[in-house]
C-alpha positions in Angstrom: 295.6 13.9 103.9 292.5 15.9 102.3 291.7 18.7 104.8 293.9 20.7 107.5 295.6 23.9 108.1 298.5 25.4 106.6 301.0 27.9 107.3 300.8 30.9 105.7 304.6 31.0 104.7 303.5 27.5 103.2 301.2 28.6 100.3 302.2 27.9 97.2 301.9 31.6 96.3 304.7 32.4 99.2 308.4 32.5 96.9 310.8 29.9 99.3 313.7 32.9 98.5 317.2 30.7 98.6 320.4 31.8 97.0 318.9 31.4 93.5 316.2 34.4 94.7 319.2 36.4 96.0 321.3 35.8 92.9 318.2 37.0 90.5 316.9 39.5 92.6 320.5 41.3 92.7 320.4 41.6 88.8 317.4 43.6 89.1 318.7 45.4 91.8 322.2 46.0 90.1 319.9 47.9 87.0 318.5 50.2 89.6 321.9 50.9 90.9 323.0 52.0 87.8 319.7 53.7 87.1 320.6 55.8 90.2 323.9 56.4 89.6 322.7 58.3 86.1 319.6 59.8 87.9 321.8 61.6 90.5 324.7 62.4 88.3 323.7 66.2 88.0 324.0 66.4 91.4 327.6 66.4 91.4 327.5 68.5 87.9 324.8 71.2 88.6 327.3 73.9 88.6 329.6 72.1 85.6 326.4 72.3 83.5 325.3 75.8 84.7 328.8 77.0 83.2 328.4 74.3 80.5 324.9 75.3 78.7 325.3 79.2 80.3 321.6 79.0 82.5 320.8 80.0 85.5 319.0 78.5 88.9 315.3 78.2 87.1 316.7 76.6 84.4 319.3 74.5 85.7 316.2 73.2 87.9 314.5 72.4 85.1 317.2 69.9 84.1 315.9 67.9 87.4 312.2 69.0 87.3 311.5 67.6 83.6 314.0 64.5 84.7 311.2 63.7 87.9 308.1 65.0 86.1 308.6 61.9 83.4 309.4 59.6 85.9 306.6 60.8 88.5 304.2 60.6 85.4 305.6 57.1 84.3 304.7 55.2 87.5 301.4 54.3 87.1 301.9 53.4 83.4 304.8 51.5 84.5 303.3 49.9 87.3 300.1 48.6 85.1 303.0 47.1 82.3 305.0 45.4 85.3 301.7 43.7 86.0 300.8 43.0 82.4 303.9 42.0 81.1 306.7 41.1 83.9 310.0 42.5 85.0 312.7 41.6 82.7 310.2 43.5 79.4 310.1 45.8 82.3 313.6 46.5 82.9 314.8 45.7 79.2 312.8 48.6 77.8 314.3 50.6 81.1 317.8 50.1 80.7 317.9 50.8 76.9 315.9 54.3 77.7 318.6 55.7 80.1 321.5 54.1 78.9 320.8 56.4 75.9 319.6 59.2 78.0 323.2 59.3 80.0 324.5 59.2 76.6 322.4 61.7 75.0 323.8 64.0 77.9 327.3 63.4 77.5 327.2 64.6 73.7 324.3 67.4 74.1 325.8 70.6 72.5 323.1 72.7 73.8 320.4 73.0 76.7 317.8 71.9 74.7 318.9 68.7 73.7 320.4 67.9 77.3 316.8 68.7 78.4 316.0 66.4 76.0 318.4 63.8 77.0 317.6 63.6 80.8 313.5 63.2 80.1 314.8 59.7 78.4 316.9 59.2 81.4 314.0 59.7 83.6 311.5 57.4 81.1 314.1 54.6 81.9 314.5 55.1 85.5 311.3 55.1 85.8 310.9 51.6 84.9 313.3 50.3 87.7 312.7 50.7 91.1 308.3 49.5 90.8 310.1 46.0 88.6 312.8 45.4 91.8 310.1 46.4 94.0 307.6 43.3 92.0 310.7 40.9 91.5 311.3 40.7 95.4 307.7 40.3 95.9 307.9 37.1 93.4 310.9 35.4 94.5 311.0 35.8 98.9 308.6 35.2 101.3 306.1 38.0 102.1 307.6 38.4 105.7 311.0 39.3 103.8 308.9 42.3 102.0 309.7 45.1 104.5 313.9 43.9 104.5 313.7 43.4 100.7 312.6 47.0 100.1 315.0 48.7 102.1 318.0 46.6 100.8 316.7 47.7 97.3 316.8 51.2 98.3 320.4 50.4 99.9 321.9 49.6 96.8 320.0 52.7 94.9 322.1 54.7 97.9 325.2 52.8 97.2 324.6 54.3 93.3 324.0 57.6 95.0 327.3 57.2 96.4 329.2 56.0 93.4 327.9 59.3 91.6 329.3 61.6 94.5 332.5 59.5 95.0 333.3 58.2 91.6 331.5 60.4 89.4 332.8 63.6 90.7 336.4 62.8 90.3 336.1 62.0 86.7 334.1 64.6 85.7 336.6 67.0 87.1 339.5 65.1 85.9 338.6 63.8 82.4 335.5 66.3 81.5 332.2 66.4 80.6 331.8 64.1 77.5 334.1 61.7 79.1 332.7 61.2 82.5 329.2 60.9 81.0 330.0 58.5 78.2 332.1 55.9 80.3 329.8 55.6 82.8 326.8 55.0 80.0 329.1 51.8 79.6 327.6 50.5 82.9 324.3 50.2 81.4 325.5 48.1 78.5 326.7 45.7 81.1 323.4 45.2 82.9 321.6 44.9 80.1 323.6 42.1 79.3 323.3 40.3 82.8 319.2 41.0 82.8 318.9 39.4 79.3 321.3 36.5 80.4 320.0 35.5 83.7 317.3 37.5 85.1 313.6 35.6 85.6 310.6 36.4 86.3 310.1 34.3 89.1 310.9 30.6 90.3 309.7 27.7 88.8 306.1 26.4 90.3 305.2 30.0 91.5 304.2 31.4 88.4 301.1 34.1 89.2 297.8 33.2 88.0 296.9 34.4 84.4 294.9 37.7 85.0 292.3 39.0 82.5 294.0 41.9 80.8 291.1 43.8 78.4 292.6 47.4 77.2 291.1 50.3 78.2 288.8 48.7 81.2 291.5 46.4 82.6 293.7 50.1 83.3 290.9 51.9 84.5 289.7 48.6 87.2 293.4 48.5 88.2 294.1 52.0 89.3 290.3 52.5 90.7 290.9 49.3 92.7 294.3 50.2 94.5 293.2 53.5 94.8 290.2 53.1 96.7 292.7 50.9 99.1 293.3 53.6 102.4 296.4 51.9 102.4 298.2 52.7 99.0 297.4 56.4 99.8 298.5 56.3 103.0 301.6 54.7 100.9 301.8 57.6 98.7 301.9 60.8 101.3 304.2 58.8 103.4 306.6 58.6 100.2 304.9 62.4 99.6 306.1 63.3 102.8 309.4 61.6 103.6 311.3 61.1 100.3 312.0 64.6 99.0 314.0 66.9 101.7 317.0 64.5 100.6 315.6 64.4 97.2 316.0 67.8 96.5 319.3 68.1 98.6 321.2 65.2 96.4 319.9 65.8 93.3 320.9 69.2 93.1 320.4 72.3 95.9 322.8 71.0 98.0 325.8 71.1 96.6 325.1 74.6 95.8 324.1 75.5 99.3 326.9 74.3 100.8 329.2 76.1 98.6 327.9 79.2 97.9 325.6 79.6 100.9 327.9 78.2 103.4 331.3 78.8 102.3 332.5 75.4 101.9 335.1 73.9 99.2 333.8 71.4 96.8 335.8 68.9 98.0 334.1 69.4 101.4 330.8 69.7 100.1 331.2 66.6 98.6 332.1 65.3 101.5 329.1 66.3 103.6 327.2 64.8 100.3 328.5 61.6 101.0 327.6 61.7 104.3 324.1 61.6 103.3 324.4 58.2 101.6 326.4 56.8 104.3 323.4 58.0 106.9 321.1 56.4 104.3 322.7 53.2 104.3 322.8 52.7 107.8 319.4 53.8 108.6 318.2 51.5 106.0 319.4 48.4 107.5 317.8 49.3 110.8 314.3 50.5 109.4 314.2 47.0 107.4 315.3 45.5 110.4 312.7 47.5 112.6 309.4 47.5 110.6 310.5 43.0 109.8 310.1 42.7 113.6 307.1 44.9 114.2 304.8 45.9 111.7 303.2 48.8 113.8 306.5 50.7 114.2 306.1 51.8 110.3 304.1 54.8 111.1 305.8 56.0 114.3 309.2 55.9 112.3 307.8 57.7 108.9 306.7 60.9 111.3 309.7 60.2 113.7 311.5 60.7 110.7 309.7 63.6 109.1 309.9 65.8 112.8 314.0 65.2 113.0 314.2 66.7 109.3 312.0 69.9 110.4 313.9 70.7 113.0 317.2 70.5 111.9 316.1 72.1 108.8 314.7 75.1 110.6 318.0 75.7 112.8 320.4 75.4 110.9 318.0 78.0 108.3 317.5 80.3 111.5 321.2 80.1 112.9 322.5 83.4 113.4 325.3 84.5 111.3 326.9 84.1 107.9 327.2 80.3 108.3 326.0 77.4 109.9 329.0 75.5 112.1 330.3 72.4 110.8 328.7 70.0 113.1 325.3 71.3 112.9 326.1 70.7 108.9 326.9 67.1 109.6 323.9 66.8 111.7 321.6 67.8 109.1 323.0 65.7 106.7 323.0 62.4 109.2 319.4 63.1 109.6 318.6 63.6 105.6 320.2 60.1 105.4 316.8 58.8 107.6 314.6 60.4 104.4 315.1 57.4 101.9 314.8 54.4 104.4 311.6 56.2 105.7 310.1 56.7 102.2 310.8 52.9 101.9 308.0 52.8 104.2 305.4 53.8 102.3 305.3 50.7 99.9 305.3 49.0 103.6 301.2 50.5 103.6 300.5 50.0 100.2 301.8 46.2 99.9 299.4 44.4 102.1 296.5 46.7 100.6 296.4 45.1 97.6 296.3 41.4 95.6 299.7 40.2 94.2 297.8 41.3 91.1 297.6 44.9 91.6 301.1 45.1 93.6 302.8 46.6 90.6 300.1 49.8 90.2 299.9 50.2 94.0 303.6 50.4 93.9 303.1 53.0 91.0 300.5 54.9 92.9 303.0 55.1 95.9 305.8 55.9 94.4 304.9 59.1 92.7 304.1 60.6 96.3 308.1 61.2 96.4 309.0 62.7 93.7 305.8 64.8 92.7 307.1 66.3 96.5 310.7 66.4 95.0 309.7 67.8 91.8 307.9 70.8 93.6 310.0 71.4 95.5 313.1 71.8 93.3 311.0 74.1 91.3 310.4 76.4 94.2 313.8 76.7 95.2 314.9 77.0 92.1 312.2 80.1 91.8 312.9 81.6 95.1 316.8 82.0 94.7 315.9 84.0 91.4 313.5 86.1 93.2 315.5 86.6 96.6 319.3 86.8 94.6 320.4 83.5 95.7 319.1 83.3 99.5 318.8 79.9 100.3 317.2 80.4 103.7 313.8 81.9 102.5 313.9 79.4 99.1 314.6 76.3 101.5 311.6 76.8 103.4 309.5 75.6 100.7 310.2 71.8 102.9 308.2 73.0 105.5 305.1 73.8 103.4 305.0 70.3 102.0 306.4 68.6 104.6 302.9 69.9 106.5 300.4 69.2 103.8 301.9 65.4 103.7 301.4 64.8 108.1 297.8 66.5 107.6 297.2 63.5 105.1 298.7 61.0 106.9 297.1 61.8 110.2 293.1 61.9 108.0 294.0 58.3 106.3 296.1 56.4 109.2 293.0 54.8 110.9 291.0 53.8 107.5 294.0 52.5 106.5 295.1 50.1 109.7 291.2 49.0 109.6 291.2 48.2 106.0 294.1 46.2 106.7 293.0 44.6 109.8 290.3 43.1 108.1 292.4 42.1 104.9 294.7 39.8 107.5 291.8 38.6 109.2 290.1 37.8 105.9 293.5 36.1 105.0 293.8 33.6 107.9 290.1 32.3 107.2 291.3 31.6 103.9 294.5 29.8 104.9 292.9 27.7 107.7 290.1 26.1 105.1 292.7 25.6 102.2 293.1 21.8 101.7 296.5 20.1 101.8 
């Protein structure tokens, strides 16, 4: 035939998926899984780190702030690298760096060397998630994008669960050095799998060559991605939804539950585990909803922000010395929705950008939640020191950043929706005229 139409799912640029896609993608997800274990390991070791390095709340928060600062600062460079070098090379560099960082943290004799190790870890960690998102877009059909992204996030939360359950027990069983050095072996394992089996794309689905011309290319990629309202909306959705749970799990949840709420470490650990389990369950639900009802993205994101703000406000304002256990359980269950909601940011950025800009756009989006987390970690640490460990005042920083993020989401939503509809119509027109 010399003419006709072809459905979008059958275009050569849309990968077929299948078992091999799942196998290759799973290797990338395993790398991200290990990166999250290393990233969140400080969350269960915060009190131990304070004792080991003889530091207060502000200095302790600097560990996570520096790690997130490096992570956030690397997002756009990593996105550019992924677009230029491909997933396999960037993931390889990332594994080497975050494994070296975890190993260095195990043997750090001082606060300064420990900080340097966490910075190295953050640099390697920064290279994982964007790479996994791009790997998914290269191996699975576009209609599977929201579910694949949520499943990747689910794997990350499974890594958080390992930190909470396994690494915490190792830490108090075999000690600091053995626990962190032993966990670093997981990085070696995924590096071997990556080098042996991971491929950037299936055969026959190679991306078209795209010219890379130094700084001009970099400026074009960033500027073109940023001009899309969907990219900016994705950034602010990620900014507003991710950080409450990130701050809680990464550092301040354990001290809040133990020191402010009077719980034992074991009970506090169980509540942190509840956040992770809730995240995993909500992630599956959100992924299915958005895959079937694309217009549900914004209501889900804003609903999660609203629920988080309400439950936090009730918990902090509860009369008496401690909030009841049922309320802390509700708080942790609601915080579990923050991670899946943040993944919705990528569902705004993805359709707003062509394949050659997916890494850059994802990098811009991914900066949002980590900038918010870094800011809140710092604010909580400073407020705790200034108020004599008053967690009620310190956690009010959450509401300030949520208000800023919601304002920007509401400002950008109409423009992003119009632009996305324009691109959808244009792609349908192009599809109708594809020769067969």
